[in-house]
MOPAC internal coordinates of N, CA, C and O (Angstrom, degrees):
PM7 1SCF
backbone

  N    0.0000 0     0.00 0     0.00 0    0    0    0
  C    1.4531 1     0.00 0     0.00 0    1    0    0
  C    1.5904 1   107.33 1     0.00 0    2    1    0
  O    1.2310 1   122.46 1   -52.88 1    3    2    1
  N    1.3354 1   112.89 1   127.12 1    3    2    1
  C    1.5293 1   115.47 1  -176.35 1    5    3    2
  C    1.5724 1   108.29 1   -75.79 1    6    5    3
  O    1.2310 1   125.30 1   -14.84 1    7    6    5
  N    1.2169 1   107.42 1   165.16 1    7    6    5
  C    1.5078 1   115.40 1  -178.89 1    9    7    6
  C    1.5232 1   110.89 1   -59.39 1   10    9    7
  O    1.2310 1   121.08 1   136.19 1   11   10    9
  N    1.4049 1   115.53 1   -43.81 1   11   10    9
  C    1.4123 1   116.71 1  -176.63 1   13   11   10
  C    1.5705 1   111.38 1   -62.91 1   14   13   11
  O    1.2310 1   120.62 1   141.94 1   15   14   13
  N    1.3095 1   116.42 1   -38.06 1   15   14   13
  C    1.3364 1   117.91 1   179.88 1   17   15   14
  C    1.5621 1   113.88 1   -65.78 1   18   17   15
  O    1.2310 1   121.88 1   141.11 1   19   18   17
  N    1.3683 1   114.01 1   -38.89 1   19   18   17
  C    1.4951 1   120.99 1   174.41 1   21   19   18
  C    1.4060 1   111.22 1   -64.60 1   22   21   19
  O    1.2310 1   119.11 1   142.24 1   23   22   21
  N    1.2364 1   119.30 1   -37.76 1   23   22   21
  C    1.4900 1   121.45 1  -179.29 1   25   23   22
  C    1.5281 1   108.06 1   -71.25 1   26   25   23
  O    1.2310 1   121.96 1   141.43 1   27   26   25
  N    1.4245 1   113.86 1   -38.57 1   27   26   25
  C    1.5544 1   110.03 1   179.34 1   29   27   26
  C    1.4877 1   112.94 1   -67.47 1   30   29   27
  O    1.2310 1   120.10 1   141.70 1   31   30   29
  N    1.4179 1   117.42 1   -38.30 1   31   30   29
  C    1.3626 1   120.64 1   176.43 1   33   31   30
  C    1.4840 1   111.46 1   -61.47 1   34   33   31
  O    1.2310 1   117.74 1   138.54 1   35   34   33
  N    1.1887 1   121.90 1   -41.46 1   35   34   33
  C    1.5545 1   123.39 1  -179.72 1   37   35   34
  C    1.4929 1   107.69 1   -65.60 1   38   37   35
  O    1.2310 1   120.68 1   134.61 1   39   38   37
  N    1.3195 1   116.30 1   -45.39 1   39   38   37
  C    1.4605 1   114.69 1   177.17 1   41   39   38
  C    1.4948 1   113.95 1   -62.93 1   42   41   39
  O    1.2310 1   121.23 1   145.66 1   43   42   41
  N    1.3167 1   115.25 1   -34.34 1   43   42   41
  C    1.5138 1   112.69 1   179.85 1   45   43   42
  C    1.5351 1   111.95 1   -71.87 1   46   45   43
  O    1.2310 1   121.03 1   146.59 1   47   46   45
  N    1.3039 1   115.64 1   -33.41 1   47   46   45
  C    1.5801 1   117.96 1   177.68 1   49   47   46
  C    1.4869 1   105.97 1   -71.17 1   50   49   47
  O    1.2310 1   117.15 1   142.38 1   51   50   49
  N    1.3056 1   123.03 1   -37.62 1   51   50   49
  C    1.4967 1   118.96 1   179.79 1   53   51   50
  C    1.5262 1   109.17 1   -64.94 1   54   53   51
  O    1.2310 1   123.31 1   133.24 1   55   54   53
  N    1.3748 1   111.27 1   -46.76 1   55   54   53
  C    1.5278 1   112.71 1   178.76 1   57   55   54
  C    1.5377 1   111.62 1   -56.34 1   58   57   55
  O    1.2310 1   118.20 1   137.13 1   59   58   57
  N    1.2900 1   121.03 1   -42.87 1   59   58   57
  C    1.4125 1   123.60 1  -176.41 1   61   59   58
  C    1.5514 1   107.78 1   -65.96 1   62   61   59
  O    1.2310 1   118.36 1   136.81 1   63   62   61
  N    1.2969 1   120.72 1   -43.19 1   63   62   61
  C    1.4155 1   123.63 1   173.98 1   65   63   62
  C    1.5461 1   113.88 1   -55.50 1   66   65   63
  O    1.2310 1   123.06 1   131.40 1   67   66   65
  N    1.2469 1   111.73 1   -48.60 1   67   66   65
  C    1.5299 1   119.49 1  -179.75 1   69   67   66
  C    1.5750 1   105.97 1   -60.60 1   70   69   67
  O    1.2310 1   119.91 1   133.92 1   71   70   69
  N    1.3772 1   117.78 1   -46.08 1   71   70   69
  C    1.3886 1   117.31 1  -178.20 1   73   71   70
  C    1.6345 1   113.97 1   -60.37 1   74   73   71
  O    1.2310 1   123.91 1   136.72 1   75   74   73
  N    1.2448 1   110.11 1   -43.28 1   75   74   73
  C    1.4156 1   116.32 1   179.02 1   77   75   74
  C    1.5369 1   111.83 1   -64.45 1   78   77   75
  O    1.2310 1   119.79 1   141.40 1   79   78   77
  N    1.3223 1   118.01 1   -38.60 1   79   78   77
  C    1.4750 1   119.03 1   177.23 1   81   79   78
  C    1.5409 1   111.70 1   -68.82 1   82   81   79
  O    1.2310 1   119.44 1   140.67 1   83   82   81
  N    1.3400 1   118.68 1   -39.33 1   83   82   81
  C    1.4284 1   119.73 1   174.48 1   85   83   82
  C    1.4499 1   110.51 1   -64.01 1   86   85   83
  O    1.2310 1   116.47 1   148.80 1   87   86   85
  N    1.2487 1   124.32 1   -31.20 1   87   86   85
  C    1.4750 1   126.03 1  -174.10 1   89   87   86
  C    1.5698 1   107.40 1   -74.75 1   90   89   87
  O    1.2310 1   122.27 1   143.71 1   91   90   89
  N    1.3200 1   113.26 1   -36.29 1   91   90   89
  C    1.4189 1   120.82 1  -171.49 1   93   91   90
  C    1.5263 1   109.22 1   -93.17 1   94   93   91
  O    1.2310 1   116.11 1   165.80 1   95   94   93
  N    1.3317 1   125.00 1   -14.20 1   95   94   93
  C    1.3623 1   128.04 1  -179.05 1   97   95   94
  C    1.5282 1   118.10 1   -52.34 1   98   97   95
  O    1.2310 1   119.83 1   133.04 1   99   98   97
  N    1.3618 1   117.92 1   -46.96 1   99   98   97
  C    1.4299 1   121.31 1  -178.77 1  101   99   98
  C    1.5529 1   110.69 1   -64.46 1  102  101   99
  O    1.2310 1   119.48 1   137.27 1  103  102  101
  N    1.2716 1   118.59 1   -42.73 1  103  102  101
  C    1.4506 1   124.04 1   172.74 1  105  103  102
  C    1.5326 1   115.00 1   -55.35 1  106  105  103
  O    1.2310 1   123.64 1   129.00 1  107  106  105
  N    1.3342 1   110.62 1   -51.00 1  107  106  105
  C    1.4689 1   112.94 1   178.33 1  109  107  106
  C    1.4679 1   114.25 1   -64.08 1  110  109  107
  O    1.2310 1   120.99 1   144.74 1  111  110  109
  N    1.3137 1   115.71 1   -35.26 1  111  110  109
  C    1.4790 1   123.28 1   179.41 1  113  111  110
  C    1.4954 1   110.94 1   -65.67 1  114  113  111
  O    1.2310 1   118.47 1   138.53 1  115  114  113
  N    1.3045 1   120.52 1   -41.47 1  115  114  113
  C    1.4214 1   129.20 1   179.95 1  117  115  114
  C    1.6045 1   104.00 1   -67.67 1  118  117  115
  O    1.2310 1   119.33 1   131.09 1  119  118  117
  N    1.2959 1   118.88 1   -48.91 1  119  118  117
  C    1.5070 1   116.32 1  -177.21 1  121  119  118
  C    1.4853 1   111.84 1   -65.16 1  122  121  119
  O    1.2310 1   118.56 1   143.74 1  123  122  121
  N    1.2694 1   120.34 1   -36.26 1  123  122  121
  C    1.4784 1   122.56 1   176.40 1  125  123  122
  C    1.4205 1   113.67 1   -67.68 1  126  125  123
  O    1.2310 1   120.21 1   143.91 1  127  126  125
  N    1.3233 1   117.21 1   -36.09 1  127  126  125
  C    1.4246 1   120.98 1  -178.04 1  129  127  126
  C    1.5885 1   113.19 1   -79.05 1  130  129  127
  O    1.2310 1   121.54 1   158.79 1  131  130  129
  N    1.2875 1   114.65 1   -21.21 1  131  130  129
  C    1.4918 1   120.59 1   179.79 1  133  131  130
  C    1.5900 1   102.73 1   -73.89 1  134  133  131
  O    1.2310 1   117.46 1   146.05 1  135  134  133
  N    1.3707 1   122.44 1   -33.95 1  135  134  133
  C    1.3075 1   123.53 1  -176.50 1  137  135  134
  C    1.6226 1   115.05 1   -77.13 1  138  137  135
  O    1.2310 1   122.70 1   176.91 1  139  138  137
  N    1.3742 1   112.44 1    -3.09 1  139  138  137
  C    1.5379 1   112.87 1   179.86 1  141  139  138
  C    1.4121 1   111.20 1   -80.52 1  142  141  139
  O    1.2310 1   119.40 1   -13.64 1  143  142  141
  N    1.3037 1   118.75 1   166.36 1  143  142  141
  C    1.5232 1   126.14 1  -177.14 1  145  143  142
  C    1.5943 1   110.72 1   -79.69 1  146  145  143
  O    1.2310 1   121.05 1   168.51 1  147  146  145
  N    1.3296 1   115.59 1   -11.49 1  147  146  145
  C    1.4445 1   120.20 1  -172.44 1  149  147  146
  C    1.6072 1   105.42 1   -83.36 1  150  149  147
  O    1.2310 1   118.10 1   -61.60 1  151  150  149
  N    1.2698 1   121.23 1   118.40 1  151  150  149
  C    1.4342 1   120.11 1  -178.25 1  153  151  150
  C    1.4385 1   113.25 1  -119.08 1  154  153  151
  O    1.2310 1   117.94 1  -159.48 1  155  154  153
  N    1.3309 1   121.52 1    20.52 1  155  154  153
  C    1.4085 1   123.38 1   179.60 1  157  155  154
  C    1.5534 1   113.91 1  -121.99 1  158  157  155
  O    1.2310 1   120.43 1   -15.85 1  159  158  157
  N    1.2978 1   116.78 1   164.15 1  159  158  157
  C    1.4417 1   123.57 1  -172.15 1  161  159  158
  C    1.4643 1   109.16 1  -147.89 1  162  161  159
  O    1.2310 1   121.75 1   -49.50 1  163  162  161
  N    1.3819 1   114.26 1   130.50 1  163  162  161
  C    1.4654 1   114.17 1   176.96 1  165  163  162
  C    1.4502 1   108.06 1   -77.31 1  166  165  163
  O    1.2310 1   121.71 1   -40.37 1  167  166  165
  N    1.3471 1   114.34 1   139.63 1  167  166  165
  C    1.4624 1   122.46 1  -177.49 1  169  167  166
  C    1.5074 1   104.62 1  -124.57 1  170  169  167
  O    1.2310 1   118.28 1   -46.89 1  171  170  169
  N    1.4026 1   120.87 1   133.11 1  171  170  169
  C    1.3574 1   127.50 1   178.01 1  173  171  170
  C    1.5217 1   107.95 1  -104.37 1  174  173  171
  O    1.2310 1   121.80 1   -44.84 1  175  174  173
  N    1.3515 1   114.17 1   135.16 1  175  174  173
  C    1.3571 1   122.71 1  -175.46 1  177  175  174
  C    1.5020 1   111.10 1  -135.55 1  178  177  175
  O    1.2310 1   117.28 1     6.67 1  179  178  177
  N    1.3534 1   122.77 1  -173.33 1  179  178  177
  C    1.4097 1   122.26 1  -174.81 1  181  179  178
  C    1.5432 1   105.53 1   -78.51 1  182  181  179
  O    1.2310 1   117.77 1   157.54 1  183  182  181
  N    1.2933 1   121.85 1   -22.46 1  183  182  181
  C    1.4223 1   123.87 1  -177.25 1  185  183  182
  C    1.5505 1   110.47 1   -94.71 1  186  185  183
  O    1.2310 1   119.59 1  -175.34 1  187  186  185
  N    1.2290 1   118.38 1     4.66 1  187  186  185
  C    1.5584 1   126.71 1   179.60 1  189  187  186
  C    1.5188 1   108.17 1   110.60 1  190  189  187
  O    1.2310 1   124.22 1    -0.64 1  191  190  189
  N    1.3738 1   109.51 1   179.36 1  191  190  189
  C    1.4394 1   115.50 1  -174.70 1  193  191  190
  C    1.5411 1   109.74 1   -88.69 1  194  193  191
  O    1.2310 1   125.27 1   -25.25 1  195  194  193
  N    1.2673 1   107.49 1   154.75 1  195  194  193
  C    1.5760 1   120.27 1  -175.90 1  197  195  194
  C    1.5350 1   108.58 1  -147.88 1  198  197  195
  O    1.2310 1   124.17 1   -28.02 1  199  198  197
  N    1.3233 1   109.60 1   151.98 1  199  198  197
  C    1.5081 1   117.11 1   175.89 1  201  199  198
  C    1.4599 1   114.01 1   -89.21 1  202  201  199
  O    1.2310 1   120.10 1   180.00 1  203  202  201

């Protein structure tokens, strides 16, 4: 296998891994956030923001 084909394959695998990470990042972030002790969220409304 030539160097250019190896490099192309490496870049393709790297791109695939990055796409999978980007697709899974929101789910991972929500799962980690749900385990935190903070259970409130600021909500903005027409009368102002409240907790």
